[in-house]
C-alpha positions as CSV (number, residue, x, y, z in Angstrom):
1,C,4.6,1.5,12.1
2,E,7.6,3.8,12.0
3,S,10.2,1.2,12.7
4,L,10.9,-2.5,12.5
5,A,10.7,-2.7,16.3
6,A,7.3,-1.1,16.3
7,A,6.1,-3.6,13.6
8,Q,7.4,-6.5,15.6
9,R,5.6,-5.3,18.7
10,L,2.4,-4.9,16.7
11,S,2.7,-8.4,15.3
12,A,3.4,-9.9,18.8
13,L,0.4,-8.0,20.3
14,A,-1.9,-9.1,17.4
15,E,-0.8,-12.7,17.8
16,A,-1.3,-12.7,21.5
17,A,-4.8,-11.2,21.1
18,G,-5.7,-13.7,18.3
19,V,-6.4,-11.0,15.8
20,Q,-5.1,-10.3,12.3
21,V,-3.4,-7.1,11.2
22,L,-4.0,-5.6,7.8
23,V,-1.4,-3.2,6.4
24,G,-2.7,-0.6,4.0
25,H,-0.5,0.7,1.1
26,Q,1.6,3.7,1.7
27,R,2.5,5.7,-1.3
28,R,4.3,8.7,0.4
29,H,7.7,7.5,-0.9
30,S,6.5,6.9,-4.4
31,A,8.2,9.1,-7.0
32,F,4.8,10.1,-8.3
33,V,3.7,11.3,-4.9
34,R,6.9,13.1,-4.3
35,R,6.5,14.9,-7.6
36,A,2.9,15.8,-6.8
37,R,4.0,17.2,-3.5
38,K,6.8,19.2,-5.1
39,L,4.3,20.7,-7.5
40,V,1.7,21.8,-4.9
41,T,4.2,23.2,-2.5
42,R,5.7,25.6,-5.1
43,A,5.4,29.2,-4.2
44,D,3.6,30.0,-7.5
45,F,1.0,27.2,-6.9
46,G,-0.9,29.2,-4.3
47,P,-2.4,27.9,-1.1
48,L,-3.7,24.3,-1.2
49,R,-7.3,24.4,0.0
50,G,-8.1,20.7,-0.4
51,L,-7.3,17.6,-2.3
52,S,-9.1,14.5,-3.5
53,A,-7.1,12.0,-5.4
54,E,-7.0,8.4,-6.6
55,F,-3.7,6.5,-7.2
56,A,-3.7,3.6,-9.6
57,L,-0.9,1.9,-11.6
58,L,-1.0,-0.8,-14.2
59,K,0.8,-3.7,-12.7
60,P,3.2,-5.6,-15.0
61,E,2.3,-9.1,-16.2
62,S,4.9,-10.5,-13.8
63,Y,2.9,-9.3,-10.9
64,F,0.3,-11.9,-11.8
65,Q,2.7,-14.8,-12.4
66,R,1.4,-18.2,-11.2
67,D,4.6,-20.3,-11.2
68,D,5.9,-19.0,-7.8
69,P,4.2,-20.8,-4.9
70,R,4.8,-17.9,-2.6
71,L,2.5,-15.7,-4.8
72,A,-0.2,-18.3,-5.4
73,W,-2.6,-16.3,-3.2
74,R,-2.8,-13.6,-5.8
75,S,-4.9,-15.8,-8.1
76,Q,-6.7,-18.1,-5.6
77,R,-10.4,-17.6,-5.0
78,G,-11.2,-16.6,-1.5
79,A,-7.5,-15.9,-0.6
80,G,-7.7,-12.1,-1.2
81,G,-6.1,-11.6,-4.5
82,P,-4.8,-8.3,-5.9
83,V,-8.2,-6.7,-6.5
84,L,-9.5,-7.3,-3.0
85,I,-6.1,-6.4,-1.4
86,N,-5.8,-3.2,-3.5
87,L,-9.3,-2.0,-2.4
88,I,-7.8,-1.1,1.0
């Protein structure tokens, strides 16, 4: 979604239809991605013919904390967890 209003409309439509919405990760605003874009768009880089890439970061230990009830899903079997969610 490109705006909060669009996201709210999508959420309402999904709820009315009785379906779930899954949001994939967007990395286009990441400093790493911006740097890569800057490199491949330089005049001396040459024409870009294609690209295949994988983006992975080591998450800090705090990402896996278990003392916050709001984050319990990250370590519960069958609830998704970071590995399953990050496969999107």
